[in-house]
DSSP file (Angstrom, degrees, kcal/mol; ACC not computed):
  #  RESIDUE AA STRUCTURE BP1 BP2  ACC     N-H-->O    O-->H-N    N-H-->O    O-->H-N    TCO  KAPPA ALPHA  PHI   PSI    X-CA   Y-CA   Z-CA
    1    1 A M              0   0    0      0, 0.0     2,-0.1     0, 0.0    53,-0.0   0.000 360.0 360.0 360.0 136.0    0.0    0.0    0.0
    2    2 A T     >  -     0   0    0      1,-0.1     4,-2.1     4,-0.0     5,-0.2  -0.326 360.0-111.4 -80.5 164.0    1.4    3.4   -0.9
    3    3 A L  H  > S+     0   0    0      1,-0.2     4,-2.7     2,-0.2     5,-0.2   0.895 120.0  55.2 -59.5 -40.7    1.9    6.3    1.4
    4    4 A K  H  > S+     0   0    0      2,-0.2     4,-2.2     1,-0.2    -1,-0.2   0.902 106.6  50.6 -60.3 -41.8   -0.9    8.2   -0.4
    5    5 A D  H  > S+     0   0    0      1,-0.2     4,-2.2     2,-0.2    -1,-0.2   0.925 112.3  46.7 -60.4 -45.2   -3.3    5.2    0.2
    6    6 A V  H  X S+     0   0    0     -4,-2.1     4,-2.5     1,-0.2    -2,-0.2   0.889 109.8  53.6 -66.3 -39.4   -2.4    5.3    3.9
    7    7 A Q  H  X S+     0   0    0     -4,-2.7     4,-2.3     2,-0.2    -1,-0.2   0.904 108.7  49.9 -61.5 -41.1   -2.9    9.0    4.1
    8    8 A R  H  X S+     0   0    0     -4,-2.2     4,-1.8     2,-0.2    -2,-0.2   0.921 111.3  48.6 -62.3 -44.1   -6.3    8.7    2.5
    9    9 A M  H  X S+     0   0    0     -4,-2.2     4,-0.9     1,-0.2    -2,-0.2   0.894 109.9  52.6 -62.9 -40.1   -7.3    6.0    5.0
   10   10 A A  H ><>S+     0   0    0     -4,-2.5     5,-2.7     1,-0.2     3,-0.9   0.925 106.9  52.0 -61.9 -45.2   -5.9    8.2    7.9
   11   11 A K  H ><5S+     0   0    0     -4,-2.3     3,-1.8     1,-0.3    -1,-0.2   0.873 104.3  57.0 -60.5 -37.2   -8.1   11.1    6.8
   12   12 A L  H 3<5S+     0   0    0     -4,-1.8    -1,-0.3     1,-0.3    -2,-0.2   0.758 107.6  48.9 -64.2 -23.7  -11.1    8.9    6.8
   13   13 A Q  T <<5S-     0   0    0     -3,-0.9    -1,-0.3    -4,-0.9    -2,-0.2   0.244 123.0-108.4 -96.8  10.6  -10.4    8.2   10.4
   14   14 A S  T < 5S+     0   0    0     -3,-1.8     2,-0.5     1,-0.3    -3,-0.2   0.811  72.9 143.2  64.0  32.7  -10.0   11.9   11.2
   15   15 A I      < -     0   0    0     -5,-2.7    -1,-0.3    -6,-0.1    -2,-0.2  -0.908  51.0-134.4-101.7 126.6   -6.2   11.6   11.6
   16   16 A D        -     0   0    0     -2,-0.5     4,-0.1     1,-0.2     3,-0.1  -0.723  12.2-158.1 -80.6 112.3   -4.2   14.5   10.2
   17   17 A P    >   +     0   0    0      0, 0.0     3,-2.9     0, 0.0    -1,-0.2   0.805  35.5 151.7 -65.0 -28.3   -1.4   12.8    8.2
   18   18 A G  T 3  S-     0   0    0      1,-0.3   -11,-0.0    -3,-0.1    -3,-0.0  -0.006  77.7 -27.3  38.7-125.4    0.8   15.9    8.5
   19   19 A M  T 3  S+     0   0    0     -3,-0.1    -1,-0.3     2,-0.0     2,-0.1   0.083  98.6 135.9-106.7  21.1    4.4   14.9    8.4
   20   20 A L    <   -     0   0    0     -3,-2.9     2,-0.0    -4,-0.1     0, 0.0  -0.409  54.4-119.3 -71.2 145.7    3.9   11.4    9.9
   21   21 A S     >  -     0   0    0     -2,-0.1     4,-2.4     1,-0.1     5,-0.2  -0.267  29.9-102.0 -74.1 168.7    5.7    8.5    8.2
   22   22 A K  H  > S+     0   0    0     46,-0.4     4,-2.5     1,-0.2     5,-0.2   0.923 124.1  49.4 -58.2 -45.4    3.8    5.6    6.7
   23   23 A A  H  > S+     0   0    0     44,-0.6     4,-2.5     1,-0.2    -1,-0.2   0.909 110.3  50.0 -63.0 -42.9    4.5    3.5    9.7
   24   24 A E  H  > S+     0   0    0      2,-0.2     4,-2.1     1,-0.2    -1,-0.2   0.900 111.9  48.5 -63.2 -40.5    3.3    6.2   12.2
   25   25 A L  H  X S+     0   0    0     -4,-2.4     4,-2.5     2,-0.2    -2,-0.2   0.924 111.0  49.7 -65.0 -44.4    0.1    6.6   10.2
   26   26 A I  H  X S+     0   0    0     -4,-2.5     4,-2.9     1,-0.2    -2,-0.2   0.917 110.7  49.9 -62.4 -42.6   -0.6    2.9   10.1
   27   27 A R  H  X S+     0   0    0     -4,-2.5     4,-2.4     2,-0.2    -1,-0.2   0.890 110.1  50.9 -63.0 -38.6    0.0    2.6   13.8
   28   28 A A  H  X S+     0   0    0     -4,-2.1     4,-2.3     2,-0.2    -2,-0.2   0.910 112.0  47.1 -64.4 -41.6   -2.4    5.6   14.5
   29   29 A I  H  X S+     0   0    0     -4,-2.5     4,-2.2     2,-0.2     6,-0.2   0.930 111.1  51.7 -64.3 -45.8   -5.0    3.9   12.3
   30   30 A Q  H  <>S+     0   0    0     -4,-2.9     5,-2.9     1,-0.2     4,-0.3   0.923 111.3  47.8 -56.3 -45.2   -4.5    0.6   14.1
   31   31 A K  H ><5S+     0   0    0     -4,-2.4     3,-1.5     1,-0.2    -1,-0.2   0.921 110.7  49.6 -64.7 -45.8   -4.9    2.2   17.5
   32   32 A I  H 3<5S+     0   0    0     -4,-2.3    -1,-0.2     1,-0.3    -2,-0.2   0.852 108.5  54.4 -62.5 -34.7   -8.1    4.1   16.5
   33   33 A E  T 3<5S-     0   0    0     -4,-2.2    -1,-0.3    -5,-0.2    -2,-0.2   0.491 121.2-109.3 -78.1  -2.2   -9.6    0.9   15.1
   34   34 A G  T < 5S+     0   0    0     -3,-1.5    -3,-0.2     1,-0.3     2,-0.2   0.678  78.6 124.2  83.6  17.8   -9.0   -0.8   18.5
   35   35 A N  S   <S-     0   0    0     -5,-2.9    -1,-0.3    -6,-0.2     2,-0.2  -0.541  74.0 -78.5-102.1 171.0   -6.2   -3.0   17.2
   36   36 A F        -     0   0    0     -2,-0.2     2,-1.5     1,-0.1     3,-0.2  -0.504  36.6-136.2 -64.9 135.7   -2.6   -3.4   18.4
   37   37 A D        +     0   0    0     -2,-0.2   -10,-0.1     1,-0.2    -1,-0.1  -0.580  63.2 127.4 -93.2  73.0   -0.5   -0.5   17.1
   38   38 A C    >   +     0   0    0     -2,-1.5     3,-1.7   -12,-0.1    -1,-0.2   0.205  23.0 155.0-117.9  12.1    2.3   -2.9   16.1
   39   39 A F  T 3  S+     0   0    0      1,-0.3   -12,-0.1    -3,-0.2    16,-0.1  -0.165  75.1   6.4 -51.9 133.1    3.1   -2.2   12.4
   40   40 A A  T 3  S+     0   0    0     15,-0.1    -1,-0.3     1,-0.1    25,-0.0   0.684  99.5 106.7  69.1  23.7    6.6   -3.1   11.5
   41   41 A T    <   +     0   0    0     -3,-1.7     2,-2.0     1,-0.1     3,-0.2   0.311  38.3 105.3-111.2   8.7    7.4   -4.8   14.8
   42   42 A A    >   +     0   0    0      1,-0.2     3,-2.1    16,-0.2    -1,-0.1  -0.439  42.0 162.7 -84.0  64.6    7.3   -8.4   13.7
   43   43 A Y  T 3  S+     0   0    0     -2,-2.0    -1,-0.2     1,-0.3    -2,-0.0   0.769  71.7  43.7 -62.0 -29.4   11.1   -8.6   13.9
   44   44 A D  T 3  S-     0   0    0      2,-0.2    -1,-0.3    -3,-0.2     3,-0.1   0.278 119.0-105.9 -97.0  11.1   11.2  -12.4   13.9
   45   45 A G  S <  S+     0   0    0     -3,-2.1     2,-0.5     1,-0.3    -2,-0.1   0.748  82.7 127.3  71.8  23.4    8.6  -12.7   11.1
   46   46 A V        +     0   0    0     13,-0.0     2,-0.3     2,-0.0    -1,-0.3  -0.952  23.8 153.8-118.2 130.7    6.1  -13.8   13.6
   47   47 A C        -     0   0    0     -2,-0.5    -5,-0.0    -3,-0.1    12,-0.0  -0.940  30.7-161.2-155.8 131.3    2.7  -12.3   14.0
   48   48 A D  S    S+     0   0    0     -2,-0.3     2,-1.4     1,-0.1     3,-0.2   0.377  71.6  97.1 -94.2   5.4   -0.6  -13.7   15.3
   49   49 A Q    >   +     0   0    0      1,-0.2     3,-1.5     2,-0.1    -1,-0.1  -0.566  45.2 163.4 -91.9  71.4   -2.7  -11.0   13.7
   50   50 A T  T 3   +     0   0    0     -2,-1.4    -1,-0.2     1,-0.3     5,-0.0   0.713  68.9  53.2 -68.5 -22.0   -3.6  -13.1   10.7
   51   51 A G  T 3  S+     0   0    0     -3,-0.2    -1,-0.3     4,-0.0     2,-0.2   0.351  78.2 126.9 -93.6   7.0   -6.5  -10.9    9.6
   52   52 A C    X   -     0   0    0     -3,-1.5     3,-1.1     1,-0.1     4,-0.2  -0.441  54.4-148.7 -70.6 131.0   -4.6   -7.6    9.6
   53   53 A I  T 3  S+     0   0    0      1,-0.2     4,-0.2    -2,-0.2     3,-0.2   0.673  98.6  54.1 -72.4 -14.8   -4.8   -5.7    6.3
   54   54 A W  T 3> S+     0   0    0      1,-0.2     4,-3.1     2,-0.1    -1,-0.2   0.452  76.2 107.8 -94.5  -2.0   -1.2   -4.4    6.9
   55   55 A R  H <> S+     0   0    0     -3,-1.1     4,-2.5     1,-0.2     5,-0.2   0.849  78.6  44.5 -49.5 -51.8    0.3   -7.8    7.3
   56   56 A E  H  > S+     0   0    0     -4,-0.2     4,-1.9     1,-0.2    -1,-0.2   0.940 118.3  43.3 -62.7 -48.5    2.2   -8.0    4.0
   57   57 A D  H  > S+     0   0    0     -4,-0.2     4,-2.7     1,-0.2    -1,-0.2   0.867 112.1  56.5 -63.2 -36.0    3.6   -4.4    4.3
   58   58 A C  H  X S+     0   0    0     -4,-3.1     4,-2.7     2,-0.2    -2,-0.2   0.942 107.2  46.2 -62.0 -50.1    4.4   -5.0    8.0
   59   59 A F  H  X S+     0   0    0     -4,-2.5     4,-2.3    -5,-0.2    -1,-0.2   0.905 113.5  50.1 -61.4 -40.9    6.6   -8.0    7.3
   60   60 A E  H  X S+     0   0    0     -4,-1.9     4,-1.9    -5,-0.2    -2,-0.2   0.934 112.6  46.0 -63.9 -45.7    8.4   -6.2    4.5
   61   61 A A  H  X>S+     0   0    0     -4,-2.7     4,-1.2     1,-0.2     5,-1.1   0.878 111.9  52.6 -64.7 -37.3    9.0   -3.1    6.7
   62   62 A S  H  <5S+     0   0    0     -4,-2.7    -1,-0.2    -5,-0.2    -2,-0.2   0.904 107.8  50.6 -64.8 -41.6   10.1   -5.4    9.6
   63   63 A R  H  <5S+     0   0    0     -4,-2.3    -1,-0.2     1,-0.2    -2,-0.2   0.889 110.2  49.7 -63.1 -39.2   12.6   -7.2    7.3
   64   64 A R  H  <5S-     0   0    0     -4,-1.9    -1,-0.2    -5,-0.2    -2,-0.2   0.759 102.1-137.5 -70.4 -24.1   14.1   -3.9    6.2
   65   65 A G  T  <5 +     0   0    0     -4,-1.2    -3,-0.2     1,-0.3    -2,-0.1   0.656  64.4 118.1  75.0  14.4   14.4   -2.8    9.7
   66   66 A S  S   <S-     0   0    0     -5,-1.1    -1,-0.3     1,-0.1    -2,-0.2  -0.820  75.7-122.2-114.3 155.7   13.1    0.7    8.8
   67   67 A P              0   0    0      0, 0.0   -44,-0.6     0, 0.0   -43,-0.1   0.465 360.0 360.0 -74.4   0.8    9.9    2.4   10.0
   68   68 A S              0   0    0     -7,-0.2   -46,-0.4   -46,-0.1    -6,-0.0   0.431 360.0 360.0  72.2 360.0    8.7    2.7    6.4
């Protein structure tokens, strides 16, 4: 998912994307939705949140070791 896609989703949740990174925005969305705000923290490639829409991007960001 692109940064623009995430920014659009954030705005729908009344989150001002401002200068937040993609990872910060995703975590804010996760938190507002009542989910764990854990994006890019699956450092060992392990995550029990199998229904998460961010899962694929999360694993990729975790492998890179960057906040995305």
